[in-house]
SEKEBA-193946 format. One record per residue: residue in three letters; x, y, z of N, C-alpha, C in turn. Coordinates in nm, 2 decimals. Layout:
REM SEKEBA-193946
ATOM  residu     n_X     n_Y     n_Z    ca_X    ca_Y    ca_Z     c_X     c_Y     c_Z
ATOM     Ala       X       Y       Z       X       Y       Z       X       Y       Z
...
REM end
This chain:
REM SEKEBA-193946
ATOM  residu     n_X     n_Y     n_Z    ca_X    ca_Y    ca_Z     c_X     c_Y     c_Z
ATOM     Met   14.06   -1.49   -5.73   13.96   -1.59   -5.68   13.86   -1.63   -5.79
ATOM     His   13.80   -1.75   -5.77   13.69   -1.78   -5.86   13.56   -1.74   -5.79
ATOM     Thr   13.46   -1.72   -5.88   13.33   -1.69   -5.83   13.24   -1.79   -5.89
ATOM     Ile   13.13   -1.83   -5.82   13.04   -1.93   -5.88   12.90   -1.89   -5.84
ATOM     Ala   12.81   -1.89   -5.94   12.67   -1.86   -5.91   12.60   -1.99   -5.86
ATOM     Leu   12.52   -1.97   -5.76   12.44   -2.08   -5.70   12.29   -2.05   -5.71
ATOM     Pro   12.23   -2.09   -5.82   12.09   -2.05   -5.84   11.99   -2.10   -5.74
ATOM     Arg   12.01   -2.21   -5.68   11.91   -2.26   -5.58   11.91   -2.17   -5.46
ATOM     Gln   12.03   -2.11   -5.43   12.03   -2.02   -5.31   12.02   -1.87   -5.35
ATOM     Asn   12.02   -1.85   -5.48   12.02   -1.71   -5.53   12.14   -1.64   -5.47
ATOM     Met   12.26   -1.70   -5.48   12.37   -1.65   -5.41   12.50   -1.68   -5.50
ATOM     Thr   12.60   -1.59   -5.49   12.73   -1.61   -5.55   12.83   -1.62   -5.45
ATOM     Leu   12.92   -1.72   -5.45   13.03   -1.73   -5.36   13.16   -1.72   -5.43
ATOM     Ala   13.26   -1.67   -5.36   13.40   -1.67   -5.41   13.48   -1.77   -5.34
ATOM     Tyr   13.57   -1.84   -5.41   13.65   -1.94   -5.35   13.78   -1.96   -5.42
ATOM     Asn   13.88   -2.01   -5.35   14.00   -2.06   -5.41   14.02   -2.21   -5.39
ATOM     Asp   14.07   -2.27   -5.49   14.08   -2.41   -5.50   14.23   -2.45   -5.52
ATOM     His   14.29   -2.51   -5.41   14.43   -2.54   -5.41   14.45   -2.69   -5.41
ATOM     Gly   14.55   -2.74   -5.49   14.60   -2.87   -5.48   14.50   -2.98   -5.54
ATOM     His   14.54   -3.10   -5.51   14.47   -3.22   -5.56   14.46   -3.32   -5.45
ATOM     Gly   14.37   -3.41   -5.46   14.35   -3.52   -5.36   14.22   -3.51   -5.29
ATOM     Ser   14.21   -3.57   -5.17   14.08   -3.57   -5.10   14.05   -3.42   -5.06
ATOM     Pro   13.92   -3.38   -5.09   13.88   -3.24   -5.07   13.86   -3.20   -4.92
ATOM     Leu   13.90   -3.08   -4.89   13.88   -3.02   -4.76   13.83   -2.88   -4.78
ATOM     Ile   13.71   -2.85   -4.72   13.65   -2.72   -4.73   13.68   -2.65   -4.60
ATOM     Leu   13.73   -2.52   -4.61   13.76   -2.44   -4.49   13.68   -2.31   -4.49
ATOM     Leu   13.61   -2.29   -4.38   13.52   -2.17   -4.37   13.57   -2.08   -4.26
ATOM     His   13.57   -1.95   -4.28   13.64   -1.86   -4.20   13.56   -1.81   -4.08
ATOM     Ala   13.63   -1.74   -3.99   13.56   -1.68   -3.88   13.51   -1.54   -3.91
ATOM     Phe   13.43   -1.48   -3.82   13.39   -1.34   -3.82   13.50   -1.26   -3.75
ATOM     Pro   13.54   -1.14   -3.80   13.49   -1.08   -3.92   13.60   -1.08   -4.03
ATOM     Leu   13.64   -1.20   -4.07   13.76   -1.22   -4.16   13.71   -1.28   -4.29
ATOM     Asp   13.80   -1.33   -4.37   13.77   -1.40   -4.49   13.86   -1.51   -4.52
ATOM     His   13.87   -1.56   -4.64   13.95   -1.68   -4.67   14.10   -1.67   -4.64
ATOM     Glu   14.14   -1.54   -4.63   14.29   -1.52   -4.61   14.34   -1.57   -4.48
ATOM     Met   14.24   -1.59   -4.38   14.29   -1.64   -4.25   14.34   -1.78   -4.26
ATOM     Trp   14.32   -1.85   -4.37   14.36   -1.99   -4.38   14.50   -2.00   -4.45
ATOM     Glu   14.56   -1.89   -4.48   14.69   -1.89   -4.54   14.79   -1.98   -4.47
ATOM     Pro   14.80   -1.98   -4.34   14.90   -2.06   -4.27   14.88   -2.21   -4.28
ATOM     Gln   14.76   -2.25   -4.34   14.73   -2.39   -4.35   14.76   -2.45   -4.49
ATOM     Leu   14.76   -2.36   -4.59   14.76   -2.41   -4.73   14.88   -2.49   -4.77
ATOM     Ala   15.00   -2.44   -4.74   15.12   -2.52   -4.78   15.13   -2.65   -4.72
ATOM     Ala   15.09   -2.66   -4.59   15.10   -2.79   -4.52   15.00   -2.89   -4.57
ATOM     Leu   14.88   -2.84   -4.59   14.77   -2.94   -4.63   14.78   -2.98   -4.78
ATOM     Val   14.82   -2.88   -4.86   14.83   -2.91   -5.01   14.96   -3.00   -5.02
ATOM     Gly   15.06   -2.97   -4.95   15.18   -3.05   -4.95   15.16   -3.19   -4.91
ATOM     Ala   15.07   -3.21   -4.82   15.04   -3.35   -4.78   14.94   -3.42   -4.87
ATOM     Gly   14.90   -3.36   -4.98   14.82   -3.43   -5.08   14.67   -3.41   -5.07
ATOM     Tyr   14.63   -3.29   -5.01   14.49   -3.27   -5.00   14.45   -3.15   -5.10
ATOM     Arg   14.33   -3.16   -5.14   14.27   -3.05   -5.22   14.20   -2.95   -5.12
ATOM     Val   14.24   -2.83   -5.11   14.19   -2.74   -5.01   14.11   -2.63   -5.08
ATOM     Ile   13.98   -2.62   -5.05   13.89   -2.52   -5.10   13.86   -2.42   -4.99
ATOM     Val   13.90   -2.30   -5.01   13.87   -2.19   -4.91   13.76   -2.10   -4.96
ATOM     Ile   13.66   -2.07   -4.89   13.54   -2.00   -4.93   13.52   -1.87   -4.86
ATOM     Asp   13.48   -1.77   -4.93   13.44   -1.64   -4.86   13.29   -1.65   -4.84
ATOM     Leu   13.24   -1.64   -4.72   13.10   -1.65   -4.69   13.03   -1.52   -4.74
ATOM     Pro   12.90   -1.52   -4.75   12.83   -1.41   -4.82   12.87   -1.27   -4.77
ATOM     Gly   12.91   -1.18   -4.86   12.95   -1.05   -4.82   13.09   -1.03   -4.78
ATOM     Phe   13.16   -1.14   -4.75   13.30   -1.13   -4.71   13.40   -1.15   -4.82
ATOM     Gly   13.52   -1.09   -4.81   13.62   -1.11   -4.91   13.56   -1.07   -5.05
ATOM     Ala   13.57   -1.16   -5.14   13.52   -1.14   -5.28   13.38   -1.19   -5.31
ATOM     Ser   13.31   -1.24   -5.21   13.18   -1.28   -5.22   13.08   -1.17   -5.22
ATOM     Pro   12.99   -1.15   -5.31   12.89   -1.04   -5.31   12.81   -1.05   -5.18
ATOM     Arg   12.76   -0.94   -5.14   12.66   -0.93   -5.03   12.53   -1.01   -5.06
ATOM     Gln   12.48   -1.07   -4.96   12.35   -1.14   -4.98   12.27   -1.11   -4.85
ATOM     Pro   12.20   -0.99   -4.85   12.12   -0.96   -4.73   12.02   -1.07   -4.70
ATOM     Gly   12.01   -1.09   -4.57   11.92   -1.19   -4.52   11.97   -1.34   -4.52
ATOM     Trp   12.10   -1.35   -4.55   12.15   -1.49   -4.55   12.15   -1.54   -4.40
ATOM     Thr   12.15   -1.67   -4.39   12.15   -1.73   -4.26   12.26   -1.84   -4.25
ATOM     Ile   12.28   -1.89   -4.13   12.38   -1.99   -4.12   12.34   -2.12   -4.20
ATOM     Asp   12.21   -2.15   -4.20   12.16   -2.26   -4.27   12.17   -2.24   -4.42
ATOM     Ser   12.14   -2.12   -4.47   12.15   -2.09   -4.62   12.29   -2.09   -4.66
ATOM     Ala   12.38   -2.05   -4.58   12.53   -2.06   -4.61   12.57   -2.20   -4.62
ATOM     Ala   12.52   -2.29   -4.53   12.55   -2.43   -4.54   12.50   -2.49   -4.67
ATOM     Asp   12.38   -2.45   -4.71   12.32   -2.50   -4.83   12.40   -2.45   -4.95
ATOM     Ala   12.45   -2.33   -4.95   12.53   -2.27   -5.06   12.66   -2.35   -5.07
ATOM     Val   12.72   -2.39   -4.96   12.84   -2.47   -4.97   12.81   -2.60   -5.03
ATOM     Ala   12.70   -2.66   -4.99   12.66   -2.79   -5.05   12.64   -2.78   -5.21
ATOM     Glu   12.57   -2.67   -5.25   12.55   -2.65   -5.39   12.68   -2.62   -5.46
ATOM     Leu   12.77   -2.55   -5.40   12.90   -2.53   -5.46   12.97   -2.66   -5.48
ATOM     Leu   12.97   -2.75   -5.39   13.03   -2.88   -5.40   12.97   -2.96   -5.52
ATOM     Glu   12.84   -2.95   -5.53   12.78   -3.01   -5.65   12.83   -2.96   -5.78
ATOM     Gln   12.84   -2.83   -5.79   12.89   -2.77   -5.91   13.03   -2.80   -5.94
ATOM     Leu   13.11   -2.82   -5.83   13.25   -2.86   -5.85   13.27   -3.01   -5.87
ATOM     Arg   13.16   -3.08   -5.87   13.15   -3.22   -5.88   13.24   -3.29   -5.77
ATOM     Val   13.22   -3.24   -5.65   13.28   -3.30   -5.53   13.17   -3.37   -5.46
ATOM     Pro   13.17   -3.51   -5.46   13.06   -3.58   -5.40   13.06   -3.57   -5.25
ATOM     Thr   13.17   -3.58   -5.19   13.18   -3.57   -5.04   13.31   -3.49   -5.01
ATOM     Ala   13.31   -3.43   -4.89   13.43   -3.35   -4.85   13.44   -3.35   -4.70
ATOM     Val   13.55   -3.33   -4.65   13.57   -3.28   -4.51   13.54   -3.13   -4.50
ATOM     Val   13.45   -3.09   -4.41   13.42   -2.95   -4.40   13.46   -2.91   -4.26
ATOM     Gly   13.54   -2.80   -4.26   13.59   -2.74   -4.13   13.57   -2.59   -4.12
ATOM     Gly   13.56   -2.54   -4.00   13.55   -2.40   -3.99   13.59   -2.36   -3.85
ATOM     Val   13.63   -2.23   -3.84   13.66   -2.17   -3.71   13.55   -2.07   -3.68
ATOM     Ser   13.50   -2.08   -3.55   13.40   -1.98   -3.50   13.28   -1.98   -3.59
ATOM     Met   13.25   -1.87   -3.66   13.14   -1.86   -3.75   13.14   -1.97   -3.86
ATOM     Gly   13.26   -2.00   -3.91   13.27   -2.11   -4.00   13.24   -2.24   -3.94
ATOM     Gly   13.26   -2.26   -3.81   13.22   -2.38   -3.74   13.07   -2.39   -3.73
ATOM     Tyr   13.00   -2.28   -3.71   12.85   -2.28   -3.71   12.80   -2.33   -3.85
ATOM     Val   12.86   -2.28   -3.95   12.82   -2.32   -4.09   12.85   -2.47   -4.11
ATOM     Ala   12.97   -2.51   -4.06   13.00   -2.65   -4.08   12.90   -2.74   -4.00
ATOM     Leu   12.86   -2.70   -3.88   12.76   -2.78   -3.81   12.63   -2.78   -3.88
ATOM     Ala   12.59   -2.67   -3.94   12.47   -2.67   -4.02   12.48   -2.76   -4.14
ATOM     Phe   12.59   -2.76   -4.20   12.62   -2.85   -4.32   12.60   -3.00   -4.27
ATOM     Ala   12.66   -3.03   -4.16   12.65   -3.17   -4.11   12.50   -3.21   -4.09
ATOM     Arg   12.42   -3.11   -4.04   12.28   -3.14   -4.01   12.20   -3.15   -4.14
ATOM     Arg   12.23   -3.06   -4.24   12.14   -3.05   -4.35   12.19   -3.13   -4.47
ATOM     His   12.32   -3.17   -4.47   12.38   -3.24   -4.59   12.47   -3.35   -4.55
ATOM     Pro   12.42   -3.44   -4.47   12.51   -3.55   -4.42   12.57   -3.64   -4.53
ATOM     Arg   12.50   -3.65   -4.64   12.55   -3.74   -4.74   12.67   -3.68   -4.82
ATOM     Gln   12.69   -3.55   -4.80   12.80   -3.49   -4.87   12.92   -3.47   -4.77
ATOM     Leu   12.90   -3.52   -4.65   13.00   -3.49   -4.55   13.09   -3.62   -4.52
ATOM     Ala   13.22   -3.61   -4.54   13.31   -3.72   -4.52   13.37   -3.71   -4.38
ATOM     Gly   13.39   -3.58   -4.33   13.45   -3.56   -4.20   13.42   -3.42   -4.16
ATOM     Leu   13.45   -3.38   -4.03   13.41   -3.26   -3.98   13.52   -3.20   -3.89
ATOM     Ile   13.56   -3.08   -3.91   13.66   -3.01   -3.82   13.59   -2.88   -3.76
ATOM     Leu   13.58   -2.88   -3.63   13.51   -2.77   -3.56   13.61   -2.70   -3.47
ATOM     Ala   13.65   -2.58   -3.50   13.76   -2.52   -3.43   13.70   -2.39   -3.36
ATOM     Asp   13.72   -2.38   -3.23   13.69   -2.26   -3.16   13.55   -2.22   -3.19
ATOM     Thr   13.45   -2.31   -3.17   13.31   -2.28   -3.20   13.23   -2.35   -3.09
ATOM     Arg   13.10   -2.35   -3.11   13.01   -2.42   -3.01   12.88   -2.45   -3.08
ATOM     Ala   12.80   -2.53   -3.02   12.68   -2.58   -3.08   12.56   -2.50   -3.04
ATOM     Gly   12.56   -2.44   -2.92   12.44   -2.37   -2.87   12.40   -2.24   -2.95
ATOM     Ala   12.28   -2.21   -2.94   12.23   -2.08   -3.00   12.27   -1.97   -2.90
ATOM     Asp   12.26   -1.85   -2.94   12.28   -1.73   -2.85   12.17   -1.73   -2.75
ATOM     Asp   12.21   -1.70   -2.62   12.11   -1.67   -2.52   12.07   -1.53   -2.53
ATOM     Glu   11.99   -1.48   -2.44   11.94   -1.34   -2.45   12.05   -1.24   -2.42
ATOM     Val   12.15   -1.27   -2.34   12.26   -1.18   -2.32   12.35   -1.17   -2.44
ATOM     Ala   12.37   -1.28   -2.51   12.45   -1.28   -2.63   12.38   -1.21   -2.74
ATOM     Arg   12.25   -1.23   -2.75   12.17   -1.16   -2.85   12.18   -1.01   -2.83
ATOM     Ala   12.17   -0.97   -2.71   12.17   -0.83   -2.68   12.31   -0.77   -2.72
ATOM     Arg   12.42   -0.84   -2.69   12.55   -0.80   -2.73   12.56   -0.79   -2.88
ATOM     Arg   12.51   -0.89   -2.95   12.51   -0.88   -3.10   12.44   -0.75   -3.15
ATOM     His   12.32   -0.72   -3.08   12.25   -0.60   -3.12   12.33   -0.48   -3.10
ATOM     Glu   12.40   -0.47   -2.98   12.48   -0.36   -2.96   12.59   -0.34   -3.06
ATOM     Met   12.65   -0.45   -3.10   12.76   -0.45   -3.20   12.70   -0.40   -3.34
ATOM     Ile   12.58   -0.45   -3.37   12.52   -0.41   -3.50   12.50   -0.26   -3.50
ATOM     Thr   12.45   -0.21   -3.39   12.42   -0.06   -3.38   12.55    0.02   -3.39
ATOM     Ala   12.66   -0.03   -3.32   12.78    0.04   -3.32   12.85    0.04   -3.46
ATOM     Ile   12.84   -0.08   -3.53   12.90   -0.09   -3.67   12.82    0.00   -3.76
ATOM     Arg   12.69    0.01   -3.75   12.61    0.09   -3.84   12.65    0.24   -3.82
ATOM     Gln   12.69    0.27   -3.70   12.72    0.41   -3.67   12.87    0.45   -3.70
ATOM     Arg   12.96    0.35   -3.68   13.10    0.38   -3.69   13.18    0.29   -3.78
ATOM     Gly   13.12    0.19   -3.84   13.19    0.10   -3.93   13.28    0.01   -3.85
ATOM     Ile   13.39   -0.04   -3.92   13.48   -0.13   -3.86   13.55   -0.08   -3.73
ATOM     Asp   13.56    0.05   -3.72   13.62    0.11   -3.60   13.55    0.07   -3.47
ATOM     Ala   13.42    0.03   -3.49   13.35    0.00   -3.37   13.40   -0.13   -3.30
ATOM     Ile   13.47   -0.22   -3.38   13.51   -0.34   -3.32   13.67   -0.35   -3.32
ATOM     Ser   13.73   -0.26   -3.38   13.88   -0.26   -3.39   13.95   -0.27   -3.26
ATOM     Ser   13.91   -0.20   -3.16   13.97   -0.19   -3.03   13.91   -0.28   -2.93
ATOM     Thr   13.79   -0.34   -2.96   13.72   -0.42   -2.86   13.72   -0.56   -2.90
ATOM     Leu   13.65   -0.60   -3.00   13.63   -0.74   -3.04   13.77   -0.80   -3.09
ATOM     Leu   13.83   -0.73   -3.18   13.95   -0.79   -3.25   14.06   -0.83   -3.16
ATOM     Pro   14.10   -0.75   -3.06   14.20   -0.80   -2.97   14.15   -0.92   -2.89
ATOM     Gln   14.02   -0.93   -2.86   13.97   -1.05   -2.78   13.98   -1.18   -2.86
ATOM     Leu   13.99   -1.17   -2.99   14.00   -1.29   -3.07   14.13   -1.36   -3.05
ATOM     Leu   14.23   -1.29   -3.00   14.37   -1.35   -2.98   14.39   -1.38   -2.84
ATOM     Gly   14.47   -1.49   -2.81   14.50   -1.52   -2.68   14.61   -1.43   -2.62
ATOM     Glu   14.63   -1.45   -2.49   14.72   -1.36   -2.41   14.86   -1.38   -2.46
ATOM     Thr   14.90   -1.51   -2.49   15.04   -1.53   -2.54   15.06   -1.46   -2.67
ATOM     Thr   14.96   -1.47   -2.76   14.97   -1.40   -2.89   14.99   -1.25   -2.88
ATOM     Arg   14.91   -1.20   -2.79   14.91   -1.05   -2.78   15.05   -1.00   -2.72
ATOM     Gln   15.11   -1.09   -2.64   15.23   -1.05   -2.58   15.35   -1.08   -2.67
ATOM     Arg   15.35   -1.20   -2.73   15.47   -1.24   -2.80   15.46   -1.22   -2.95
ATOM     His   15.34   -1.21   -3.01   15.32   -1.19   -3.15   15.22   -1.08   -3.18
ATOM     Pro   15.25   -0.96   -3.14   15.15   -0.85   -3.16   15.13   -0.82   -3.30
ATOM     His   15.22   -0.86   -3.39   15.19   -0.84   -3.54   15.07   -0.91   -3.59
ATOM     Leu   15.03   -1.02   -3.52   14.91   -1.09   -3.56   14.79   -1.01   -3.55
ATOM     Leu   14.78   -0.92   -3.45   14.67   -0.83   -3.44   14.66   -0.74   -3.56
ATOM     Asp   14.77   -0.70   -3.61   14.78   -0.61   -3.73   14.72   -0.69   -3.85
ATOM     Thr   14.76   -0.82   -3.86   14.71   -0.91   -3.97   14.56   -0.92   -3.96
ATOM     Val   14.50   -0.95   -3.84   14.36   -0.96   -3.82   14.29   -0.83   -3.85
ATOM     Gln   14.34   -0.72   -3.81   14.28   -0.59   -3.84   14.28   -0.56   -3.98
ATOM     Ala   14.39   -0.60   -4.05   14.40   -0.57   -4.20   14.29   -0.65   -4.27
ATOM     Ile   14.27   -0.78   -4.24   14.17   -0.85   -4.30   14.03   -0.80   -4.27
ATOM     Ala   14.01   -0.77   -4.14   13.88   -0.72   -4.10   13.84   -0.59   -4.17
ATOM     Ser   13.94   -0.50   -4.19   13.92   -0.37   -4.24   13.87   -0.37   -4.39
ATOM     Arg   13.89   -0.49   -4.45   13.85   -0.50   -4.59   13.70   -0.53   -4.60
ATOM     Gln   13.64   -0.57   -4.49   13.50   -0.61   -4.50   13.41   -0.48   -4.48
ATOM     Thr   13.30   -0.49   -4.55   13.21   -0.37   -4.54   13.12   -0.37   -4.42
ATOM     Pro   13.08   -0.26   -4.37   12.99   -0.26   -4.25   12.86   -0.34   -4.28
ATOM     Glu   12.81   -0.33   -4.40   12.69   -0.40   -4.43   12.71   -0.55   -4.42
ATOM     Ala   12.82   -0.60   -4.47   12.85   -0.74   -4.46   12.86   -0.79   -4.31
ATOM     Leu   12.93   -0.71   -4.23   12.94   -0.74   -4.09   12.80   -0.75   -4.02
ATOM     Val   12.72   -0.65   -4.05   12.58   -0.65   -3.99   12.50   -0.77   -4.03
ATOM     Asp   12.51   -0.80   -4.16   12.44   -0.92   -4.21   12.48   -1.05   -4.14
ATOM     Ala   12.61   -1.06   -4.12   12.67   -1.18   -4.05   12.63   -1.18   -3.90
ATOM     Leu   12.63   -1.07   -3.84   12.59   -1.06   -3.70   12.44   -1.10   -3.68
ATOM     Ile   12.36   -1.06   -3.77   12.22   -1.11   -3.77   12.21   -1.26   -3.79
ATOM     Ala   12.29   -1.31   -3.88   12.29   -1.46   -3.90   12.34   -1.53   -3.78
ATOM     Leu   12.44   -1.48   -3.72   12.49   -1.54   -3.60   12.39   -1.53   -3.48
ATOM     Arg   12.33   -1.42   -3.47   12.24   -1.40   -3.36   12.12   -1.49   -3.37
ATOM     Asp   12.07   -1.51   -3.49   11.95   -1.59   -3.51   11.97   -1.74   -3.55
ATOM     Arg   12.09   -1.78   -3.54   12.12   -1.92   -3.58   12.05   -2.02   -3.49
ATOM     Pro   12.01   -2.14   -3.54   11.94   -2.24   -3.45   12.04   -2.31   -3.36
ATOM     Asp   11.99   -2.37   -3.26   12.07   -2.45   -3.17   12.10   -2.58   -3.24
ATOM     Ala   12.23   -2.61   -3.25   12.27   -2.73   -3.32   12.28   -2.85   -3.22
ATOM     Thr   12.27   -2.83   -3.09   12.29   -2.93   -2.99   12.21   -3.05   -3.01
ATOM     Pro   12.08   -3.04   -3.04   11.99   -3.16   -3.05   12.04   -3.26   -3.16
ATOM     Tyr   12.12   -3.21   -3.26   12.15   -3.29   -3.37   12.29   -3.35   -3.37
ATOM     Leu   12.37   -3.32   -3.26   12.50   -3.36   -3.25   12.51   -3.51   -3.25
ATOM     Gly   12.42   -3.58   -3.18   12.42   -3.72   -3.18   12.40   -3.79   -3.31
ATOM     Asn   12.36   -3.72   -3.41   12.34   -3.78   -3.54   12.46   -3.78   -3.63
ATOM     Ile   12.56   -3.70   -3.58   12.69   -3.70   -3.66   12.76   -3.83   -3.65
ATOM     Cys   12.79   -3.89   -3.76   12.85   -4.02   -3.76   12.99   -4.03   -3.84
ATOM     Val   13.03   -3.91   -3.88   13.16   -3.91   -3.95   13.27   -3.87   -3.86
ATOM     Pro   13.40   -3.91   -3.89   13.51   -3.86   -3.80   13.51   -3.71   -3.78
ATOM     Thr   13.52   -3.67   -3.66   13.51   -3.53   -3.62   13.63   -3.49   -3.53
ATOM     Leu   13.69   -3.38   -3.57   13.80   -3.32   -3.49   13.75   -3.19   -3.43
ATOM     Val   13.75   -3.18   -3.30   13.72   -3.05   -3.23   13.85   -2.99   -3.17
ATOM     Leu   13.87   -2.87   -3.22   14.00   -2.80   -3.18   13.96   -2.68   -3.10
ATOM     Val   14.04   -2.64   -3.01   14.02   -2.52   -2.93   14.15   -2.46   -2.88
ATOM     Gly   14.17   -2.33   -2.89   14.29   -2.27   -2.83   14.28   -2.27   -2.68
ATOM     Glu   14.38   -2.31   -2.62   14.38   -2.32   -2.47   14.35   -2.18   -2.40
ATOM     Glu   14.37   -2.07   -2.48   14.35   -1.94   -2.42   14.23   -1.87   -2.48
ATOM     Asp   14.14   -1.95   -2.55   14.02   -1.90   -2.61   13.93   -1.85   -2.50
ATOM     Thr   13.89   -1.73   -2.49   13.80   -1.68   -2.39   13.66   -1.65   -2.46
ATOM     Ile   13.64   -1.66   -2.59   13.51   -1.64   -2.65   13.44   -1.77   -2.66
ATOM     Thr   13.50   -1.88   -2.70   13.44   -2.01   -2.69   13.55   -2.10   -2.62
ATOM     Pro   13.54   -2.09   -2.48   13.65   -2.15   -2.40   13.66   -2.30   -2.42
ATOM     Pro   13.77   -2.36   -2.37   13.79   -2.51   -2.38   13.68   -2.59   -2.32
ATOM     Leu   13.61   -2.54   -2.22   13.50   -2.61   -2.16   13.39   -2.63   -2.27
ATOM     Tyr   13.36   -2.53   -2.35   13.26   -2.54   -2.46   13.30   -2.65   -2.55
ATOM     Ala   13.43   -2.65   -2.59   13.48   -2.75   -2.68   13.47   -2.89   -2.63
ATOM     Ala   13.50   -2.91   -2.50   13.48   -3.04   -2.43   13.34   -3.09   -2.44
ATOM     Arg   13.25   -2.99   -2.41   13.11   -3.03   -2.42   13.06   -3.07   -2.56
ATOM     Leu   13.11   -2.99   -2.65   13.08   -3.02   -2.79   13.13   -3.16   -2.83
ATOM     Ala   13.26   -3.19   -2.80   13.31   -3.31   -2.84   13.24   -3.43   -2.77
ATOM     Gly   13.20   -3.41   -2.64   13.14   -3.51   -2.57   13.00   -3.55   -2.62
ATOM     Leu   12.94   -3.46   -2.70   12.81   -3.49   -2.75   12.81   -3.55   -2.90
ATOM     Ile   12.93   -3.56   -2.95   12.95   -3.62   -3.08   13.02   -3.75   -3.07
ATOM     Asn   12.96   -3.86   -3.10   13.01   -3.99   -3.07   13.15   -4.02   -3.14
ATOM     Thr   13.17   -3.96   -3.25   13.28   -3.99   -3.33   13.39   -3.88   -3.32
ATOM     Ala   13.38   -3.79   -3.22   13.47   -3.68   -3.20   13.59   -3.71   -3.12
ATOM     Gln   13.70   -3.64   -3.16   13.82   -3.63   -3.07   13.85   -3.49   -3.05
ATOM     Leu   13.89   -3.46   -2.93   13.92   -3.32   -2.88   14.07   -3.30   -2.88
ATOM     Gln   14.11   -3.18   -2.93   14.25   -3.15   -2.93   14.26   -3.00   -2.89
ATOM     Tyr   14.35   -2.98   -2.79   14.38   -2.84   -2.75   14.50   -2.78   -2.82
ATOM     Val   14.49   -2.66   -2.86   14.59   -2.59   -2.93   14.66   -2.50   -2.83
ATOM     Pro   14.79   -2.53   -2.79   14.85   -2.45   -2.69   14.89   -2.31   -2.74
ATOM     Arg   14.90   -2.21   -2.65   14.94   -2.08   -2.67   14.86   -2.01   -2.78
ATOM     Ala   14.73   -2.04   -2.78   14.64   -1.98   -2.88   14.51   -1.95   -2.82
ATOM     Gly   14.44   -1.84   -2.88   14.31   -1.80   -2.84   14.21   -1.85   -2.94
ATOM     His   14.11   -1.76   -2.97   14.00   -1.79   -3.06   14.03   -1.82   -3.20
ATOM     Leu   14.14   -1.76   -3.25   14.19   -1.79   -3.39   14.31   -1.88   -3.38
ATOM     Ser   14.28   -2.00   -3.34   14.39   -2.09   -3.31   14.47   -2.13   -3.43
ATOM     Asn   14.41   -2.13   -3.55   14.48   -2.17   -3.67   14.59   -2.06   -3.71
ATOM     Leu   14.56   -1.93   -3.68   14.65   -1.82   -3.70   14.76   -1.81   -3.59
ATOM     Glu   14.72   -1.84   -3.47   14.80   -1.81   -3.35   14.91   -1.92   -3.33
ATOM     Asn   14.87   -2.04   -3.36   14.97   -2.15   -3.35   14.95   -2.25   -3.47
ATOM     Pro   14.98   -2.20   -3.59   14.95   -2.29   -3.71   15.03   -2.42   -3.71
ATOM     Glu   15.14   -2.43   -3.64   15.22   -2.56   -3.64   15.13   -2.66   -3.57
ATOM     Ala   15.09   -2.63   -3.45   15.01   -2.72   -3.37   14.87   -2.75   -3.44
ATOM     Phe   14.81   -2.65   -3.49   14.68   -2.67   -3.56   14.70   -2.76   -3.68
ATOM     Asn   14.80   -2.73   -3.76   14.82   -2.81   -3.88   14.85   -2.96   -3.85
ATOM     Gln   14.93   -2.98   -3.74   14.97   -3.11   -3.70   14.84   -3.19   -3.66
ATOM     Ala   14.76   -3.12   -3.58   14.63   -3.19   -3.54   14.55   -3.23   -3.66
ATOM     Val   14.53   -3.14   -3.75   14.45   -3.17   -3.87   14.51   -3.28   -3.96
ATOM     Leu   14.64   -3.27   -3.98   14.71   -3.38   -4.06   14.71   -3.51   -3.99
ATOM     Glu   14.71   -3.52   -3.86   14.69   -3.65   -3.79   14.55   -3.70   -3.80
ATOM     Phe   14.45   -3.61   -3.81   14.31   -3.64   -3.81   14.27   -3.69   -3.95
ATOM     Leu   14.31   -3.63   -4.05   14.25   -3.65   -4.19   14.27   -3.80   -4.23
ATOM     Pro   14.37   -3.87   -4.20   14.38   -4.01   -4.24   14.26   -4.10   -4.19
ATOM     Arg   14.20   -4.05   -4.08   14.08   -4.12   -4.03   13.96   -4.12   -4.12
ATOM     Val   13.96   -4.02   -4.21   13.85   -4.00   -4.30   13.86   -4.09   -4.42
ATOM     Arg   13.76   -4.16   -4.45   13.76   -4.25   -4.57   13.70   -4.17   -4.69
REM end
């Protein structure tokens, strides 16, 4: 992977840059890294797109940045694009990556050509969700990745995946096991404290694709429908036989939806 220093954010991010053509930035879910986008690379690069996959702070090959926030991560992505001399790009993310993509849309609209929001939502954590984040932080500090291996990670996958493709849980666990407990805690704090993006959705004016796994129980299809309904330029697409990690669980349907959407972006 490449690494790039971002002096304005006092941050360094790792990224891989694939292909040529119109740029597409992909941001990963918690608690994974850029490797979760492997099923998309051949299809998107083969269709003539430049695909840049980024490790968020502390994940994958990106150094830890204590105190990072969803907003500062979005600012770092914007600064990375400047350094790569990419004036505008489609920015997409799953779950946590979707939160960063929404923050990017709010804070850096002039650098945004299009938006892909997969298995994510706009609202901030309520008190119940904040309490669950706190419990997870405490458990990870005490037991490391084992604290979520048998609880959170299986929930990321839909029922069909767990029954028909159990090897995918091994893939998710392998990627998650590479992350440090400190990075997971930093991210959970960023997720817990992120601002509510809902008031800004009406300002989004670029083509937007909202994707959701039909079996997603973490950010269910109803959340996606509400999100798409508040963005004037959004289209909603359901990914069958997939849960919260729809790009991994049904990459064929996910890729097809993205490839049908991208020509809308100028």
